[in-house]
C-alpha positions as CSV (number, residue, x, y, z in Angstrom):
1,M,-166.6,-43.2,124.6
2,S,-164.2,-41.1,122.7
3,L,-161.1,-42.5,121.1
4,K,-158.9,-40.3,123.2
5,R,-160.6,-41.5,126.4
6,V,-160.2,-45.2,125.4
7,Q,-156.5,-44.7,124.7
8,I,-155.9,-42.9,128.0
9,E,-157.6,-45.8,129.8
10,R,-155.5,-48.3,127.9
11,L,-152.3,-46.4,128.7
12,V,-153.1,-45.9,132.3
13,N,-153.9,-49.6,132.6
14,L,-150.5,-50.5,131.1
15,I,-148.8,-48.1,133.6
16,E,-150.7,-49.1,136.7
17,T,-151.4,-52.8,136.2
18,M,-148.4,-53.9,134.1
19,G,-145.8,-51.4,135.3
20,V,-145.0,-50.1,131.8
21,T,-142.9,-47.0,131.9
22,H,-141.3,-46.8,128.4
23,F,-143.5,-45.9,125.4
24,I,-142.3,-45.8,121.8
25,S,-143.9,-43.8,119.0
26,G,-143.0,-43.2,115.4
27,V,-144.7,-39.8,115.7
28,D,-146.0,-40.1,112.1
29,L,-149.1,-38.2,111.1
30,G,-152.3,-39.8,112.6
31,V,-152.5,-42.3,115.4
32,E,-148.8,-42.4,116.2
33,R,-148.7,-38.7,116.9
34,F,-152.1,-38.8,118.7
35,V,-150.9,-41.4,121.2
36,A,-147.5,-39.7,121.7
37,E,-149.4,-36.5,122.8
38,I,-151.5,-38.6,125.2
39,V,-148.4,-40.1,126.7
40,L,-146.8,-36.7,127.1
41,G,-150.0,-35.5,128.9
42,L,-149.9,-38.5,131.2
43,K,-146.4,-37.6,132.3
44,R,-148.0,-35.0,134.7
45,D,-149.6,-37.8,136.7
46,Y,-146.9,-40.4,136.0
47,P,-143.5,-38.6,135.8
48,E,-141.7,-41.9,135.7
49,I,-142.9,-42.7,132.2
50,I,-140.6,-42.2,129.2
51,L,-141.6,-41.4,125.6
52,E,-139.1,-42.5,123.0
53,C,-139.7,-41.1,119.5
54,V,-138.4,-43.1,116.6
55,I,-137.4,-41.1,113.5
56,P,-137.1,-43.2,110.4
57,Y,-135.0,-40.6,108.5
58,E,-133.9,-37.1,109.3
59,D,-136.2,-35.1,107.2
60,Q,-139.3,-37.1,107.8
61,A,-141.5,-34.0,108.3
62,A,-140.0,-32.0,105.4
63,N,-143.1,-32.3,103.2
64,W,-145.7,-31.8,105.9
65,T,-147.7,-28.6,106.4
66,I,-146.3,-26.0,108.7
67,A,-148.9,-26.8,111.4
68,Q,-148.1,-30.6,111.1
69,R,-144.3,-29.8,111.5
70,N,-144.9,-27.5,114.4
71,K,-146.8,-30.2,116.3
72,Y,-144.2,-32.8,115.4
73,F,-141.3,-30.6,116.6
74,S,-143.3,-29.8,119.8
75,I,-143.6,-33.5,120.6
76,M,-139.9,-34.0,119.8
77,E,-138.9,-31.2,122.2
78,R,-140.9,-32.8,125.0
79,C,-140.0,-36.5,124.5
80,D,-137.4,-38.2,126.6
81,K,-135.5,-39.9,123.9
82,E,-135.1,-39.6,120.1
83,T,-133.9,-42.5,118.0
84,L,-132.8,-41.7,114.5
85,L,-132.7,-44.9,112.4
86,Q,-131.1,-43.6,109.2
87,H,-130.1,-40.2,107.7
88,R,-131.8,-40.6,104.3
89,N,-135.2,-41.7,103.2
90,S,-135.4,-45.2,101.6
91,K,-138.2,-47.4,100.3
92,D,-137.9,-49.6,103.4
93,C,-137.4,-47.0,106.2
94,I,-141.0,-47.1,107.4
95,R,-140.8,-50.9,107.7
96,K,-137.5,-50.5,109.6
97,K,-139.2,-48.1,112.0
98,K,-142.1,-50.5,112.6
99,E,-139.7,-53.4,113.1
100,Y,-137.6,-51.4,115.6
101,M,-140.7,-50.4,117.6
102,V,-142.0,-54.0,117.8
103,K,-138.7,-55.5,118.6
104,K,-138.1,-53.1,121.5
105,S,-141.6,-53.6,122.9
106,N,-143.2,-56.1,125.3
107,N,-146.7,-54.7,124.5
108,V,-148.1,-53.2,121.4
109,L,-151.1,-50.8,121.5
110,V,-153.3,-51.2,118.5
111,V,-155.8,-48.5,117.6
112,G,-158.6,-49.6,115.2
113,N,-162.2,-50.4,114.9
């Protein structure tokens, strides 16, 4: 079974079985963005769900490729809530982002092998 299919099933289970309606993503390159896009796709069948995107600092995507930035901004345009944690980059901003997401969550979706 594909990784995408597994994540869709996990998210649908959270929605249908546990009544989860609020999802939080750091929208960083990789899995965070991948799952954010899946949540946005699920909004067609579950319009009540909310995607909150957590931005660790304002210019998070400044050094990404154009394609990566375009995808990032596309997700940001479609999310329900943006949470900016700080204006400037710092050595602990990613840790702060992760702490924010965990503290605000009742469930954490882990993707790995």
